[in-house]
N, C-alpha and C positions, 0 to 999 in steps of 0.2 A: 325427480321424486323428492317431496319435502322430507326433511330429516326425521321428523316425528313419525311420518308414515312409514319410512324405511325401517326405522327402529322397531315400530310396532309389528311390521311384517316379519322382521327377523326374529323378534321375541316369540311371535306366534308359531313360526316354523320350528324354532328350537323347542318350544313346549310340546309341539306335535311329535317331534322326534323322540323326546324324552318320555312320551306317554302321558303327559299332563294335558288331557284333552279339554277339560273345562277352561284351563288357562288359555289354551290355544283358541278356543271358541271366543273367549272374551277379547282376545287381541285381534282376531281376524275378522269378526263379524262387522265391526265399524268400517273396515277397509273394503268390504265387499261392494259398497256403494260409492267408493272414492271417485270423485270427478276429475281430480287433477292428473291422474296417471292411469290409463287403462290396464297397464301391466300389473300395477298393484291390485286393481280390482279383480282381475282374472286369477292372479296367484292366490289372493285371499279366498276366492270362491272355491278353487280346487282344494286348498287347505281345509276349508270349512267342510267340504264333502267328506274328506278323510276323517276329520275330527268328529263330525256328527255320526258317521258310520261306526267308528271305533268306540264311541261312548254309548252306543245302542239307540241313538235317535235316528232310526233308519228313514222314517217318514220325511224328516227335514233333509236328510241327505239326498233322497230321491227327488224331492221338490227342487232343491238347488241344482242337482245334477241335470235336471230337465232344462233349466235355463241355459246351462253351458252347452247343451247339444245344439243350440242356435248360434253359437259363436262363429264368427267369421274366420277365426284362426284354425287352420286344419288340425294342428296337433291337439289343441284343446277340445275340439269337436270330436276327434277320434277317441281321445281318452274318456270323455264324458259318455259317449255312446257305449263303450265297453264297460265302463263302471256302472252304468245304469242297468245293463243286462244282469250283472252279478248282484246288484242291490235288489232288483226286482225278484230275481230267482230266490235269493235268501229270504226276502220278506214273505214270499208265497210259501216257502218251505216251513217258515216259522208258524204261519197261520195254520197250515195243515197239522203241524205237530201240536199246536195249542188245542185243536179240536179233539185230539185223541190222547191227550196227556193223562197220566194216572193221577190219582187223588194225592199221591205223595207230593210234598212241597219241594220245589226245586231250590237249589242254592242260588245266591245272588249272581254268581258267575254264570250259571246255566240260564238264568232268566234274562241276561243281557249278553247274548252271543256277540262275538267279534265279527261284525258284518264286513269289516274292511279287510279281513284276512284274504279274501279272494279278489279284491280290487286289482286292477292292472298295476303292476309294479313299475310305474313310470314316475320318476322323481319330479318334484314340482319344478325344479329349475330346468330339467330336461324337456319339459313341455314347451319351453320358450326358446330352445336351442335353435340357432340358425337365423332368427329374425326377431326384430323388436316390434312388439305389438303397437307401441306408440306411433310407429311410422307406417303402419299398415293402412292404406287408404280404404280397404274393403270393410273395415270395422264400422258398424253403425253405432256411433258414440251414444246416441240416445238410449240404446238398450243397456248401457252400463252406467248412465248418469242417474237413473231413477232409483230412489231408495227402495230396497226390497222390504216388504211388509210380511213378516213371518207369523204374526199373531201372537197373543200372549200365551206363553207356555208355562204350565205349572208342573213341576216335577212330582208333586204330591208325596214328598218324602214322609216317612212314617214317624210316629211318636215313640217315645220310650215306654216300654211295658213295665219295666222294673228299673228304678233309678235311685241313686244315692243323693241325699241332700248336698247342696253346694256348700263350699266353704263360706263361712260368714264373712261379710264384707264390712269394713269400718264405716261408721256413720258420722265420724267427726267432721269430714268435709261438708257433708250435707247440713249438719247442725250449724256449723260456723257460717256457712253461706246463708242459711235461713236468718240468723241473727243479723248479718250484714245487709240482707235484703230488707228486713224490717226497718233497720236504722236508715237505709237509703230512702225508703218510702216515707218514713217519718220526717226526714230532713227536707225532702221535696215539698211535702205538705206544709211543713212549718214555714219555709221560705215563701210559698204561695200565700199562706195566711198572713204573714208579716207584710208582704207586698200589698195585699188587699187592704189591710188595716192602715198602712201608711198612706195609701192613696185616698182612703176615706178621710183620714185625719187632715191631709193636705187640702182636700176639697172643702171640709168644714171650716178650716182656718181662712181660706180665701174668700168664701161666700159670706155675705153680710147677714147679720141678725141670727147667726148660729153660734152656739157655744160648743167647745170641744167636749167630747164624751170621754170622761175619765176612764171608763171601763176599757176603752180601746187602747189605753196607754199601759195596760198591765201586761206582764209576761204570760202568754197563753200556752206555754210549752207543757206544763203539767196537765192542763185541760185537754190538750191534743192527745197526750198519752192516754188519758182516761177514755177519751172518745174512741180511740183505736181498739183498746181492749174491750170496751163495751160492744163495738162493732163485731169483733171476733165472737163474742158470746152470743149475739143474736143473728149472726150471719146466715145460719141455715134457713131461718124463717123469712128474713128479708130477701134472700136470693130466691126462695120459693115464690114469693110474691112478684119479684121483678121478672123471673123467667116465665111465670104463668101469664103475666100481663103482656109482655112485649115479645115473647118467643113462642107462646102457645104450649108451654110445657104442661103435661098431665101425667097422672100416675100410669105405671106400666104393670099390669097384672102378671102374676107368675104363670098363669095359663097361656097368655099371649107369648110371653118369653119362652115357655116350654115348647110352643108350636114352632118357634124359629130355631131353638137350640135346646135339646134335651140335656145336654151336658152341663149347661150353665147353672141351672138351679142346684144340681148336685154339687158343683164346685163351690157355690156360695154357701150352701148348707154345711158342707164338710169343713170348710176353712173357718167359718164363723163359729161352729161348734168347738173346734179345736182351741180357738182363742176365747171362748166363752163370751162372744159378742152376740147381740141381736142382729138379725139379718138387716143389711142396709136397705133403706127405702129405694124403690126403683122408679125412675122417671123416664119419659120419652118425649122427644121433640119431633113435631111433624114436618121434618125437612128431608129432602132427598139426598143431601150430602151426608156421608158417613161421619158421624160425630160421636165422641164419648168423652165424658169428664166426670169428676167427682168433687163435691163440695160438702162442707160441714165443719164442725169443730171437735167432735168426739166420735168414736166408732158408733155409738148408739144414735147419733144425730147425722150420720153420713147419708148422702144421697148419691146414687150412681145414675148418671143420665146418659142415654144413648139416643140416637136419631132413628127414625124409621128407615132411612137409607142404609144405615149400618146393619140393621137386622135383615134387610132385603139383599144386600150385596155380599155378605160374608157367610161362610159355611158354618155348620154347627160347631165344630171344634174351634174355629177361628173366633167366633163370638165369645166362646168360653175363655179364650186367652186374653181378649180385651177386657172382659170383666175381671179376670184374675189380675191384670195390670192395675185396674182401679183398686182392687183390694190391696195391692202393694202400696199405693199412695196413702191408703188409710193406715196400713201397718207402720209406715215410716213417718206418718203425721205431716207429710209435706202438703197435704190437702188443706190444712188449717190456714197456712199463710197464703196459699193460692186463692182460698175463699175470700180472704180479706182484700187481696189485690182485685179480685173480680168484683167485690162489692163496691170498691172505690171507683173502679174504671167504668163499670157498666152504666151508671147514671150519666157520666160525662159523655160516653159514646152515644147514648140515647138522645142527649141534648144536641150533639152534632148532627145526628140523623134527623131530628125534628126540625132544627133550624134549616137544614138543607131542603127538607120537604116544603117548609113554608116558603122559602125563597124561590123554589122551582115553580110553585103554584100561584103565588101572589105577587112576588116582586117584579116590577117592570121598570125599565129605564134606569134612572139614577138610584132607585131604591134597591136595585139588584146588588150593588156593591156592599152596603152594610151587612146584608145577609151573608155574602161571600166572605167578608172579613171575619165576622163572628163564627161562621162555620169552620173556617180554616184555623182560627185561633183555638177553638174547642178541640179540633182534631189534633192540633199540635200538643195541647195539654194532655189529651188521652195518650199520645205517643210517649210523652215524657214520663207519665206515671207508669205506663206499661213497661218502659225501659228499665225501671228500677228492679224488675224481676227477671231480666234476661239471663243473667248467669245462673240463677236458681232454676229457672225453667229448662235450661240446657243440661243441668246435672241430674235432676230427679228422674227422667225417663230411664237412665241406666239402672237405677235401683228397682223401679217397678217392672222393667222388662225381665230382669234377673229373677225376681220373685214370681212373676207370672209363669216363667218357664219351670220353676221349681214346683209351683202348685199344680200345674197341669201335666208336667212331663212332656210338653209339646212345644219346644222352641220353634220347630218348623211351622206349626200352625200360627204362631205369632208373627213369624216372618211373612207368611202369606197374608195375614191380616193387615199388617203395616203397608205392604205393597198394594193390596186391594183398596185400602183407604186412600192412598195417593191417586190411584186410578179413578176412584169414585169422586174425589174432590175435583180433579181436573175435568171429569165429565160434567159435574154440576156447573162449573164455571163456563164450560162450553155451551151447555144448554141454556143457562140463564143469561149468558153473554155479559156477565159482570160478576165480581166477587160479592157474594151475598153478605148482608150485615151480620148474620149469625157466624159465618166463618171468620170474619175479621175480628169481631168483638170478643169471641170466645177462643181465639186462636191460641192464646197463651196456655190454655189447659188441654188442648186437643192432643191425641196420640201422635199426630204428624201435622206439621204446620202447613197452611195452605200455600205459603210461598214455596216450600219444598215440592209440593204436589203439582204446581202449575206446569212445569216442564217435564219432570220425572214421570208423572202419571199420564201425560198426554203422548209421550213418545213410546210408551210401552206398546209393543207390537211391531214397532219399526226396528227394535234393538233388544237384545236379550238383557236380562237384569244384571248379569255379571258385568257386561260392558257399560251399562248405564251407571253402575255404582263403583266402577273402578277408581274414578277420581276420588270418591269418598274414602277409599280404602288405602291407596298407596301414594297420593300426592304428598310430598314431604311438608308442605306448608299449609295443608288443608285446615289445621286447627287454628292457624293464625287468621284465617279468612272467614271465621264465623262470629266475629265479635258483635255483629248486629242481628244475629239469628236468634229466634226464640226456641229452637229445638236443636239437639245435636244432629250431626250428619247421619242420615238414615243408613248409609252404607256402613258406618262405624257401629251403629246399633246392631245391624244384621250380622256383621262379622263377629260380634261378641255372642250373639245367639247361636251362630254356627259353631263357635268354640264349645259352647255348652253341649250342643248336639254331638260333636265329636267326643267330648268328655264322657258322654253316656253311650258311646259306641253306636250311634245311629247316623245314617247318611244325612247330611244337611240339605235343606231345600235349595240353597245356592252354593256354588263353589267359587267364592270370591278369591281372586288371585292375590296372594299377599306380596308384599314388596320383595321378600327374600326369594320367592319362587319365580320372579320375573327377571329377565335380562336387565342389567343396569342400563343398557342402551335404550330401553323403552322410556326412561325418565330423563328428559333432556332439560328440565328446568334447572336453572343455575341460581346460586346464592346471589349473584349480581342482579339478576332479574327481580328477585324478591326484595332486595334492598332498594332497587329502583321503585318497586311497587309501594313501599312504605316510606319513601323519601320525605314527604311532608311531615310524617310523624317522627321520623328520626331527627328532624330539625328541633324537636322539643328538648331531648336530652343534650343534643349538641349546643342548643342555646344556653343551657346551664353551664356547660363546659366553657363556652365562649364568655359568658358573664364572669365565671371564676377566673379565667385568664386575664380579663380586663381588670377585675378587682385586684389580682395579684400584681399586675403591672403597675397600677396606680399606687398600690401600697409601697412597692419598691421605689417608685419615683418620689413619693412623699418622704420616705426614709432617707433618700439621698438628697432631699431638698431641691429636686429638679422641678416639680410641679405640685401644686396643692389644690385639689378639687374637693372642697369640703363636702359638697352635696353627695359625693359617692359614698360617704360613711353615714349620712343621715337619711338618705332616701334610696331605698333598694328597688325603686320602680324601674331602674335601668335593666334589671333582670328580665322584667316583662318585655321590654323593648328588644332585648337580645332574642327571646323566645319567638316573638313575632317575625323578626328579621330572618332567623334561621328557618322557620316554618315557610316563609315566602320563598326562600332560596330552594328548599326541597320541592315545593310545588312547581316552580319554574323548571327545575331539573327533570321532573317527571313528565312535564306537559307534552313534549314532542313525541315521546314514546306512547303516551296515553291516548293521544289524538292524532295519529298519523293521517296523511292525506289519503283520501278515498278516490280511486279511479275505477272506471268501468271495467278495466281489464283485470283487476286484482281483487274482485269481490266474490264472496261465496253466496250461493243461493239457498233457499229454504230446504231444498232436497238434501243438502249436505249437513243439516242440523244434527241428526243423530251422530254422524261421524265426528263432527266438531266437538260435541259434548263428551264423546267417549275418550278423547285424548287425555290421558292421566297427567300429562305434563303441563297443561294450560293453567295459567293464573291470569287475573284480570289485566295485568300490564301487557299481555300478549296482543290485546286489541285486534281481534279478528275482524277484518273488514267484510261487511255483509250487505246484501241487498235482498231483503225478503219481501214477498208479496203475500197478502192475506187480508183477513177481516180484523178491524180494530174493535176490541172489546173493552168494556169499562162502564163504571157507573156514570150516568148522564148528569149534566147540570152542575149545580153548586157543590154537590157532594164530592165532585172530582176536580175542584178548582186547583188543587195542588198537584194534579196528575198522579195521585197516589194509587189509582187503579186503572192502569193502562196495560193491556195484554194483546199481543198479536196472535191471531189464530191462523197458522199456515197449514199447508197440506200435510206436514209431518209432525206438528205439535204446537203447543202454546209457548210463548216466550214473554217474559216480563219486560216492559219498556220503561226507560227512564227519560223523562222529558222535563226541560226547564223552560218556563214561559218567558217571553220577551214582550215587554209593553210596546204597543203600537202595531202589532201584527194584524193583518186583515182578517184572519180567522183564528179561532182558538181550538184546542185539541178536543174539547167536548163536542164541537160541531161535527167532528169526523167519526165519532163513535157509531158503530154499526155499519160503516161503509168499507168497501174494498180499497186498500191503500198499499203503497209500496214504501217500505221503511229502509232507509240507508243509514248505516251507523256502525258502531263497534260492538261486536258480541264479546262479552266478558264471562269467562268461566270461573266462577267462584263457588262458594257453598250453595248459592242460588244463582243460576245463570240469568243474565239480563242483557239487554241491548241499550246502550247509550245512543239515543236518536241524534242523527245529524240532519236529516231531512225526512219529512213524511209527506208523500205525494198521493193525491187522489187520482182516480181514473179520469176525472174531468180536467186535470192539469193544475189544480190548486196545490200549493206547496207550503208546508209549515216547517219553519226552521227551529231547531233546538240548539241554541248557542252554548254548548258545553265548554268549548275552548275559550270563548269570550268571557264567560262567567269565571272560569278558572283564572284567567288573566286579571280580571277585575279584583278577585279575592286576593291574588298574589300582590297586586299593586297596593291595595288598601292595607294589607298586613305589613308590607314593606314601609309604606309611608307612616303608618301609625307607630310601628316599632322605632323608626328613625326619630319621629317627633318625641316619643317618650324618652329615648336615649339621649337626645341632645338638649331637651328642656327639663330634664329631671332635677 
């Protein structure tokens, strides 16, 4: 039995014994489909029946108990049959009582009777006394390998009827980060502008019969500042035109909104009246993916945009919480800076899309490459400009979530809304078979990022939400692994909303197990593993230390008249050499653990995906060796030249794929999109799960290699050689 499976099983049984049934369910449900050890699977299933029954989820308990009656283990079979009789009897009795109950409202304890009180009192460990299930040849292993699909279950927890305002939260971090984000955007734009001007000047000087343009030699920094502030001032109307022309945006009438959610117009009217604001203008996008965002520069110029998919997929109160979250962005004024970011990045993304379309329809032969290069460079520029707002976009949802809960008194509705949005986005990607332009270009402003939704939304139904979000809640290094994410961890956001629900004395929609309530044995991640994960980045501060020691040693040698290296005082470029050398060393140290050998005997299959993702101890360095079969999704042609949109659709869910191209291969990844493939590689559990591809094989036998270890070695060698060159020739 793997150590993490054993620790999770023990933690689940301890939680069951202590009466913490939601924590027990979160620990045991991933183990119910465990392939590596049938004993773990059966013990987890028996524990789940008890936990479901004791928490009032009798239907789930009966459904799972019925699968145990087919077990080849006689003790398990006997226990399951006896338990099924008691559960069925209790359920029938409850149904009869419901039909004749009085008008008086029952208490919570009466409405959720303890169905497990009459279950056969057989201990979980006693079920297996006398024989090991792993060695029982009568067990049909296939019946325990398949992931159980329980369906998406909503607790439909209530909202607060009377609630007190929450304690005011400080806005200083949000304001400081907004100023830093604006300066980062300004600096990137200035450097791009200077590079463009220098290139033009150089070309003019080199070409004959042309005179330098004196205007291009001026400092354009003040002009760029002025342009940015003018852009903020006219951003609502410019974005109106861009979104209407390229995204089909149109006005949303209040009557149509009222047909989908009667609560939303009341929330908008009440809150705006309290603030003495005019009601924000309402817009809608004709897309099936659930989308919501806000843009503008002042409350009177604010526009709240939702998609048709959001109105169709969310319930009345859930739509109201999403609109309330948009009001939060107007209240805290973070929508002003995000509107500027959107105004800067949308035209660049549209250029990338247009160049890709031109290249796919017109470019043939050698003319294919210029379009590919221009498209890839434009996409890279879009990523750089979007990256300036990563920290800001990760912080602001906490504020808007909090205010949305306070406006509506319905944190549970917002929890359901966020989870349904992830499911809807994943369904849209599955249906379209690629990530739509709208999702990617607007991702920075969405309630939930599409990267978060790919796997989380697609495995809903194979695993309960508590298990799916456990990594987000208790992994000790989770906040260090979101540096490239546009949104905060959804589990962290939901945990904060659950705390608000408990503060108002209402039962939360989810019972996320906190780190203190779980056995410490459930978390096996060590500091050494995390240090190995960040070894290349640790090389940077260690490089400064190394450079300081060298400087100190040479200072001492100079004072003692042993050696005189004059350049060490005049040229500090040797520090850069030390940084590159230490970075290379860290990369080499991490490489063997990051890319272990993959053998047929030690790979996991796609049926185990929910279990692998539910392990709260995993970090990317764990390098889970997998061999998944499914359909390759992604944008076709030039628009996917960098493999930025590759997703594997397996029987249990979607997984993001990372691929590195290698020149000279007989086939390219775009040629395999839409086909059934088998992916061999390393599954990494971070804030967004992904697979680093090792090989990608079609049913016809064609194989595409993704040389991740080779490229890592190349980067390490280049950094080492470059650092040594700088160090020795400085």
